[in-house]
Every structure is written in C-alpha cells, then in structure tokens.
N, C-alpha and C positions, 0 to 999 in steps of 0.2 A: 373325162368329166371333171374330176378333182381327185388328187391322190388320196385324200382321206376318205372320200365317198367310195372310191374304187376299192380301198382296203376294207371298208365296212361291208361292201357288197361281196367281195371275195370270201370274207369270213362268214357270211350268212347272217350278219347282224342287223339287217334292215328288214323289218316287218312291214311298216307303213310309214309314209311321209306325206306331208301336205303338198309339197312340190319339190321333188328331189333336185330337179335341174336348177330351180331358183335358189335352193339352199346351197348347192355346189357353187353357184356363181357368187353368192355372198361370202362363202368361206374363202373363195379364191381372191376376193377383193381385200381381205385383211382380217385380223382377229375379231371374233365375235365373243360375246358372253353367253353362256348356256347354263341350264340348271337341270338337276334331277332331285326329286323329293324323296325323303326317307322318313316314314312315320314311325315313331317309337311305340310300336304295338307289342314289343318284346324287349328284353334287356340287351339284345345283341342283334347285329345284322346277320344275314344268312347267305347262302350261295346265290339266290336270286338277286339279292342286293349286290353281290360281288360282280355279277355280270354288268350291272349298271356302272359300278365303280370302274371296272376295266374299260368300258366304253368311254366314260368320262376321261380317263387317263389317255386314251388314244387321241381325243380331241386336244387335250392339254399338250401332248407331245408335238402336235402340229401348230402350237402357238395360240390356241384359243383359251379363254378364261373361264374356269369352272366355278359354279356356285353349287355347293352341296347343301341342300336345304333340309334341316331337321324339322319335322312337322310337329312342333310343340303344340300348335293349335289343332291341326287336323288330326293329330294322334288322340286328342280328347274326344273326337267325334267318331272316327272310324269309317273307312271306305266301305260301302255296302258289299257284303258277300252274297254269293248265289244261295247259300244254304240257310241263312237266317240272321237275325239281329245279333250284333256284337254285344258282349258284356262291357260296359264302360268302365275303364280303369280309373282309380282315384287320381286326383290331380297330382299329388306328391309322387305317386308311382310313375306317371307319365313324365314328370319333370326329371326324375332320377334316370329313367330310361333314355330320355332325350340327351342328358349329359353323357351317358355311356356311349350312345351312338355318335355323338360329336367327337369323343375321344377316339373312337374306332376310325371314323372318317378321316380324321386329321393325319392318320398314319399313311394314307395312300396318295396324297397330292403334294405338289410343290407349291409352297406358299411365298416364294420369292420370285422376283423378276417380272417382266411385262405380262406373263401369263399366270401370275400368282392366283392361287385358289383362295376362296373364302368359304367359310361355313356360316350359314345364316339360319335363323329360326323364325318360322312364320308366326309364332306367338308374339314376337316383338311388335309386329304391325297389326295384329288381329285383336290383341287384348283390349285396346282402347277404342275400338270401332263402335260408333253410335249405331244402334240397331235400325232406327228410322232412316238415318242417312244411308246406311248400307243397303236397305231394301229399296230406297228411292234411286240411288246412284248405281248400284250394282245389280240388285235383283230384277230390276225392270228389263234387263237385257237378256234374260233367260226365258226360253219357251218351255213351259211345263210339258207340253206335248213331246218336245224333243228329249227332255230328260226322262220321260216315261219310256222312250224307245230303248234306253240303255239296257243291255242284256241282263245285268244283275238286278236292276230295278224291275224289269218285266218279270223275271223269275220270281222275285219276292212278291209281286202283286198277284201272281198266279197261285201263291202259297198263303203264308200267314200275314202277308203285308209287310210294310216298311214304315219305320218312324220318320217323322219330318226331320229329326236330327241327322240320320244317315242320308236321307234324300237331299239334304242341303250340302253334302260333302263336295259335290261337283262345283257348286258356287264358290265355296271357300278355296278350293284348289285353283280355280280360274282367277280368283282375286289375287292369289299368290303370284301368278304369272304377270298380272297387270302391275302389281307393286314392284316386282323385280324389273319389269320393263321400264318403269318410271325411275327407279332408283339406281339401276345398274345398266340400263340400256340392254337388257337381256333379250336375245332374239331367237332363242331356241330352247324348247323344253323337250327332254327325253324321258323315256320310261319303258316299262314292259308293255307288250301289246294289249294287256288287259286295261291299261290306262289310256287307251286311245280316245275314248269318249271324253274323259276329264281333260286331257291335254288339248284336244281340238276345241273344247268349250272355252278354254283360256285364250286360244288363238282368236276365236270369234269375238270374245269380249274385248280384247285389245283393238281389234278392227273397228268394233262399234264405238268404243269409248275414245280411242286415240286416233282412229283413222290410219293405223299403221299395220303393215303386213309382217307377221313373225312366223316362225316355223315350229313344226312338231315332227318328231322322229321317234318311232318305237322299235324295240328289239323283240325278236320272237320269244315266246315262252319255251324254255328248254324242256325237252322230253327225252326219255330213253327209247331206244329202238324197240324194246319189248313192250312199250306202253306203260310201264310203271313210272311212278312220279320221280322226277329228278330232284336231287338235294335231300333225299330221305334215306335213312338206313333203318335197320331193324330197331335201333334204339331211338330213332326219331330224326328231327331236323338237324342238318349239319350247320352249326353256327360258327361265326368268326371269333367268338370269345373263347379263349382257351379253357376257361373254367366250365364252359357248357359243352364244348366239343374239344377234346384234347388234341394237341398237335399230332399225336400218333394216329388217332381216329381220323383226323382231317386228311393226313397223308394217305392212310389206307383207303379212304373213300375214292381218291383219284387213282391210286394204284390198282384198285379192284374194278376200274372202269372196263366195261365190256369192249372187246375189239371192235364191235360194230358201232360203238359210241365215241371212242377216244378221238377219232379224227375230228368229229364235230366239236367236242370239248376243247381240243387244241385250238381250233380256229376261233371259237367264241371267247375263250378265257386266256389263252397264252398271248404274251406280248412278243413272241418270237417272230422273225420275218417269215414271209411266205416260203422261201426256199428251205428253211430249217423244218418248218411244219410239213412240207411235202416230203422231205427226207424221212421224217418220223412216220408219216403215213405209209411210205413205201416199206420201211422197216417192219411195221406191223403186218403188212401183207406178206412179206418175205419170211418172217420168223416170229409169229405171234407169241410163241412161248417165252421169248426174251422180255416181252412187255416193255420194250424200249420207250415207246411213246408214253405209256402210262407212268413210267418212272420219271421221265423228263417233265411231264405235266405236274405230277405230285411234288417233285422237288421245287419247281418254279413257284407254284401257288402256295405251298407250305412256307417257303422262304418269304414270299410277299406278305402273307398274313401273320406269320409267327416269328419270322426272323431266321437268319442263317444258322444260329446256334441250335435252335429247336429242330431244324431240318436235319442237321448232323446227328443230333441225339436220337431222333426217331428212326433214322436209317440204321444207326448202330444197333438200336434195340431190335429192329426187324431182323437184322443179320444174326444177332446173338440168340434170339428166340429159336432160330432154326439151325443152331449149332455152328454158325460161321463167325462167331465173335465171342468176346468175353462178357458174360452176363454181369460180372462184378463191376465192369467199367461203365455200365448203363446207369444213368441217374435214377434214383429210386422212384421219383415222381413219374418219370417217363415209363419205366418198367411197369409200375402200378397201373398207369393209364392203358398200357398195351394189354396187360392181363385182364383188365376189365372189359376189353373188347372181344375176348374169346370166352368160351365156357370156363367157369371158375367156381371155386367153393371157398367160403370163408370159415376159418377155424378160430375159435377163441383161444387166446394165448393161455388162459387159465386152464384150458382142457388138455394142454400138452403134458402127458404123463412122463415123469422122469426126464423132461427136456427132450422128448422124442415125439415126432409126429406119428399119426397112424401109419400102418403098413402100406406099401406102395399099391397093393391091390385095392385097399379101401380108398386111397387117395385118387386113383384113376376113376373109381366108381363115383365118388362124391363130386369130382370135378366134371363129370359127364363125358370123360374121355373114352370110357368103356360103358356099355349099357348094363353090364352085370359083372359080378366078381369072377364068374367063369370066363367071360370074354377078356377081362383084365389078365387073368392067369395065362390065357392062350397068347396074348400079346407079349407078355414077359417071357414065356417059354420059347416063342419064335424069335426073340432077340430084338423086338421092336419097341421096347419101353425105355424111356429116358427120363431121368430126373436131373434138372439143371445141366442138360446136355451130356450127362454121363449115363451110359447104358446100364440098366439094372437087370440082373438075371435071377436074383433071389426074391421070390414073391413075398417073403416075410420081412424084407428090408424096411426098417423104419428110419427115415431121415432124421438126423439130430437137428435141434434148433439152430445149431451153428452153421448148418447148410443154407439157412434162409438168406436170400440175397437182400441186402440192405436191412437185414434183421426181420423181414416180414414176408418175403415172396419166395415161392417155389415154382419153378417152371417144369411142367410135365409135357412130354411129347410122345406121340404114338407114330412110329415110322418117321418119315422125313418132313411131313407137311401138317400134321394134325396137332395143334397146340391146346393146352389148357393150363390153368393156373390154380395155385393155392395161395390165399391171402390170409395171413395170421393177423388178427385184429385184437385190440385191447392191450 
C-alpha cells in the first residue's frame, strides 16, 4: 500500500480513515501537509497528546510537512465532554497555557528542510472573524441534525443539556481545517478517535466550500489491558511538563507498565524499527522479570521528553534507591522527586532535637514503611531495615542530620524492594 501506512497499520495506530487507499496514493505521490490540534485546556500536554506527537513525527520522518496547531481560540470554548459543561478559563490563562504548549511542541519537530514543521494558532485567524459573515459562509454548511448525532452531544442532551458555546465547537474546528487548507494546502487532519466527528465535519466543509477532497485519520484511544485508564497514576495525569510530572515519575510510569500492555505501548509510542520491537516483545515473553521492554521504552520516551541528562539522572536514582548506587551522587531535585513518588513523611527541621532525627522505629512508622512500631522492630530484628542503604540493627538508632542526603533526604528501605523517604523541610 504505502510504507508509512503499512507502518501505522503494523503499530495499531489507525482507528479510522476517510479513505485509506486514497490517502496512501496521495502520500506516495509526494509530500503533503497535515495537522493535529492541541487545545490549551491545561498548562501542559499529556500522554494522550504524546501519541499524536509521535504519529506526527512518523509522517515528518517520511518527508511530510507537519502543522502543530495550538487551539488559542477553540481552547476558549472547549470541546464538549460526555459528563457536563466545561468551566471556561479566563482569556489570559488560556493565552499563557497556549504559550506553554507551543514551547513544548517545538521540542519535538524538525523546523528545517523541505519537511519543516510549523506551529500555528487558530486564534490568529479566528479573532477577527465577523459573526454574520461566519454564519452565512460557514454555518450554513452544517446540519444541526448531524451535529446532534455526535455521541458527546447526544449524551449531554439526555442529561442536563449543552450550551450553544460548546455545541459550536465542531464548526470552529472545521473552520480551522478550511483555513489551513487555503493557507497551507493542508490535506490531512489527524487526532484521537474521539475527534472523528469533528475531523470529518472539516473534511465535509472543505468539500462543500472548495470542492476539494481531503483526508481524516484517527488513532485509537489507548487503554490498559485491565480496563483502567491509561496515562493516569495514583497521583493523577502524567504530564510532559517536568514541574507537573517529574522525569523520575515519568520514567517510572513506563517502567511499571504491565507485561500485557508493554508490547502495545512500544508499537504506539516507540520510534524503534519493527525488528527491535519484536525482539523486545520476545524478551518480555522469555523473561518478564528483567523488564527489558519496559526499560527500553522508559529510557526512549524519557529522553525524548526530558533529555538524555534527565534520563541518566533518574536511572541513577532508581539504582541508588535500591542499594545499587551512590545516593550522594544523585542530584537533590531528582532524589526529592523520587521520594515524593513513594510513601514518605516530612519532618520540620526545627523539630530535630540535638541535630538528630527520630529513632529508626519511629521513622519507619511515620513514613508508612511499617504499619506499627512493633512491625518496625521485627523488620530491624530480622535484618531487613536500611537507612541510606546501610543496614540498621539497633532499633534505638537516631540518624544525625549529617546523614541527610543533599541536606534534606533520608532513604528508608525494608528488604530489597520496599522504599520510603523522610524529607526534612524548613
């Protein structure tokens, strides 16, 4: 069919397409321009967005020209949710979030050469639109009956209803496709499968207004094998901004992928060739305990999002936490981020008596490493208690403040695998 389409199919990245054969033919004829939209509904992109970014990068690697659209206008409106009306964010907040998203997006694409990427903002062509002209020239091409059939709209109508503001979102997104077709000869819009109705509405608008045939392609929504929501942890959404999800937590998310999920994640997210992915899949089946596929995926994506230096630091931290490295060599911010991802307790520096922390029994209990003081004593008596990777056999031992790593952290461990932390604050 086409090398790119074949690759997307092998990876399971195609949920729906208007005409896959026609798209493959056009891709084979020469480079096309394509776009994906990212609405600034939060200060950062997340793992769902990263799937779109990786898909865009695959197209660019084959010589096609990406347009990453920041939805400065559509972000002020909000795509209808199944559950209820969105709270509209203030204009200055959306503008700030849009600027953040632009900076994030710019890290992932090549902006030089014949397939140079561009980042565009739909606020640029929407802010000056005359409402009467828009309703006459654009709105008349939309059937309300078809818009009512959209799943999210139908769900809302069956509940508390939907505002005209959110109902109009599909018209605005379709207008984006038309504008990009006119200004950049954009021939393909991509997105998640939940965007199929919005994207195909844009395809139909271009056909009606310009008499041209363009394409739509959606990727599947990623799910876990156990049915729980992908891209979420106990602490919430996995973001691409390091200040919202630390590089350590980001790395650990992928490292902790279930064996039943990691092959899917590799195909969807990794840029590795098929042969390497198949080797990693085979390694998981042969010896799942080594977590070779998870480590490869965590290393690749953490480096992509946060850089090589961050990846090296978080891998060093992970090794050091479990006694296989030097804790003092781990940067303080990385160690702190790691300890915040495990059970931990905070102690005020002013509460350190005589420059000593509480005894190790109390520390294990406060940090949640042991359910009771008695359980902590048993762990110590059995030789399974460690402070900063040093075995502790005296239940009355009180670590001095000088033992704090980077002046503020203490790593507690029960046995080989159960970690907790003490963070001295103030």
